[in-house]
C-alpha positions in Angstrom: 31.0 142.1 142.6 34.5 141.3 141.5 36.4 139.6 138.7 39.1 137.9 140.6 41.9 139.8 139.2 44.3 141.5 141.9 44.9 145.0 141.4 47.3 145.4 144.2 49.0 143.6 147.1 48.4 145.8 150.1 49.8 145.4 153.7 47.8 145.1 156.9 48.9 148.0 159.2 46.3 147.8 162.0 44.0 145.3 163.4 41.5 146.5 166.2 38.1 145.8 167.5 34.8 147.6 168.5 31.5 146.2 169.6 32.4 142.9 168.0 33.5 144.4 164.8 37.1 143.8 163.7 38.6 147.1 162.2 41.4 146.8 159.7 43.8 149.5 158.4 45.5 148.5 155.1 48.1 150.3 153.2 46.9 150.5 149.5 48.7 153.3 147.7 47.6 152.2 144.2 44.1 151.4 145.1 42.9 153.9 147.7 42.3 156.8 145.1 39.9 154.6 143.3 37.6 154.2 146.4 35.2 156.3 148.5 33.6 155.7 151.7 31.0 153.0 151.4 32.9 151.3 148.5 33.3 147.7 148.3 36.9 146.1 148.5 37.9 142.6 148.0 40.6 141.6 150.6 41.9 138.3 150.0 38.7 137.6 148.5 36.5 139.0 151.3 34.0 141.7 150.2 34.4 144.4 152.9 33.2 148.0 153.1 35.4 151.0 153.2 34.7 153.0 156.4 37.4 155.7 156.0 40.3 156.8 153.7 43.4 158.6 154.9 45.9 159.1 152.1 47.0 155.6 151.0 45.4 154.0 154.0 42.1 152.2 153.7 39.9 151.2 156.6 37.4 148.5 156.4 35.2 146.6 159.0 34.5 142.8 159.2 31.8 141.1 161.1 31.9 138.2 163.5 30.5 136.0 160.7 33.4 137.0 158.4 35.9 136.1 160.9 34.2 132.8 161.5 34.1 131.7 157.8 37.4 133.0 156.6 41.1 133.3 157.4 40.7 136.9 158.7 40.8 135.9 162.3 44.4 134.7 161.7 45.6 137.9 160.0 48.5 139.7 161.6 49.9 143.2 161.2 52.4 143.1 158.4 50.5 140.5 156.3 50.3 141.2 152.6 46.8 140.9 151.2 45.3 140.7 147.7 43.2 143.9 147.0 40.4 144.5 144.2 38.2 147.3 143.9 34.4 146.3 142.9 33.5 146.2 139.0 32.2 149.2 137.5 29.9 149.4 134.5 32.0 148.9 131.3 34.9 147.2 133.2 36.3 144.1 131.4 35.6 140.8 133.1 38.9 139.3 132.8 38.5 136.5 135.2 34.9 135.3 136.4 32.3 136.7 138.5 33.4 136.8 142.1 31.0 137.9 144.7 33.5 138.2 147.6 31.2 135.8 149.7 33.6 133.3 151.1 32.1 129.8 151.2 34.9 128.4 153.4 38.5 127.9 153.9 41.0 125.5 152.4 44.5 124.3 153.4 47.3 124.0 150.9 48.6 120.3 150.9 51.0 120.2 147.9 53.1 122.7 146.0 54.8 121.2 142.9 57.3 123.6 141.3 58.5 123.1 137.7 60.1 125.4 135.1 58.6 128.6 136.9 55.0 127.1 137.1 53.4 125.8 140.4 50.7 123.3 140.7 48.9 124.0 144.1 46.6 121.3 145.6 44.2 122.6 148.2 42.1 120.5 150.6 38.5 121.8 151.1 35.3 120.6 152.9 33.6 117.9 151.0 30.4 120.1 150.6 32.4 122.3 148.3 33.9 119.8 146.0 30.3 118.8 144.9 30.0 122.3 143.5 33.3 122.1 141.4 33.2 121.7 137.6 36.4 120.2 135.8 38.2 123.2 134.0 35.7 125.6 135.8 36.6 128.6 137.8 37.3 129.1 141.5 38.5 131.9 143.7 41.3 131.4 146.0 42.2 134.3 148.3 40.1 136.5 145.8 42.1 135.3 142.6 40.3 133.7 139.8 41.8 130.3 138.8 41.0 127.4 136.7 40.4 124.1 138.1 42.1 121.0 136.9 40.0 118.1 135.3 39.3 116.4 138.8 38.0 114.2 140.1 37.5 116.4 143.1 37.6 114.1 146.3 38.0 116.8 149.1 40.6 118.7 147.1 41.4 120.4 143.9 44.5 121.4 142.0 45.2 124.7 140.1 48.2 125.8 138.1 49.9 129.0 139.0 51.6 130.6 135.8 54.5 132.9 136.2 52.4 136.0 135.8 49.8 134.9 138.5 52.9 134.3 140.9 54.2 137.8 140.1 51.0 139.6 140.3 49.7 137.7 143.8 51.2 136.7 146.9 50.9 133.0 146.0 54.7 132.6 145.9 54.7 133.2 149.6 52.4 130.3 150.3 53.7 127.2 152.1 52.1 123.7 152.8 49.4 123.9 155.5 48.6 127.5 154.9 44.9 128.4 154.8 43.2 130.3 152.1 39.8 131.6 151.5 37.7 129.7 148.9 34.7 131.0 146.8 33.0 128.5 144.4 32.0 130.0 141.0 28.4 131.2 141.6 27.3 129.8 138.2 28.8 126.3 139.1 26.9 126.6 142.5 23.6 127.4 140.7 24.2 124.4 138.3 24.6 122.1 141.3 21.4 123.1 143.0 18.9 123.5 140.0 16.0 123.7 142.4 17.5 126.7 144.3 18.3 128.3 140.8 14.6 127.8 139.7 13.3 129.3 142.8 15.8 132.3 142.4 14.6 132.8 138.8 10.9 132.6 139.8 11.5 135.2 142.5 13.2 137.4 139.9 10.1 137.0 137.5 7.6 137.6 140.3 9.3 141.0 141.1 9.2 141.9 137.6 12.8 142.6 137.3 14.1 143.2 133.8 17.5 142.2 132.3 
């Protein structure tokens, strides 16, 4: 689990494949020493497992399904990517709970710049807009952002303040670029009350304790 706060902007150094798995080598000088083999690392919002560490270089694998539902299939060597290690007990949750399970991709359709602030509008599949809450949270390329007030008709708008632009690669985005989208898991549960009830019943049946 993550919180949607970028810890570092890494660089894709290698993209390979073996047995249907995409292997990525990423330069992460500020993040690598926080990781171990088997650690989870969010890369542009995608939860990936660390397979090896060599100095400042982190290797991760991605499945065919990950390539299908995310922007990863269009990454190239030299691309810059958002990195966030998984939360540890005691860490501050500065954004919102982000699972790293991308729901789909969106396309940037408008960038309005004014006084150092950017209002970004992203077109997304209609199935996702039914799960958005006005002034709620959303993860775009792994970054926790606040939605506008809606209504959400196949798209949403978020405001990127100067700090967000400095700490992320969003200032590099252009109209027509694709981004990874993860809907807030709490909003998703609220939009599917029957599923939420079944999940809670399963938890109680298993005797799990909070």
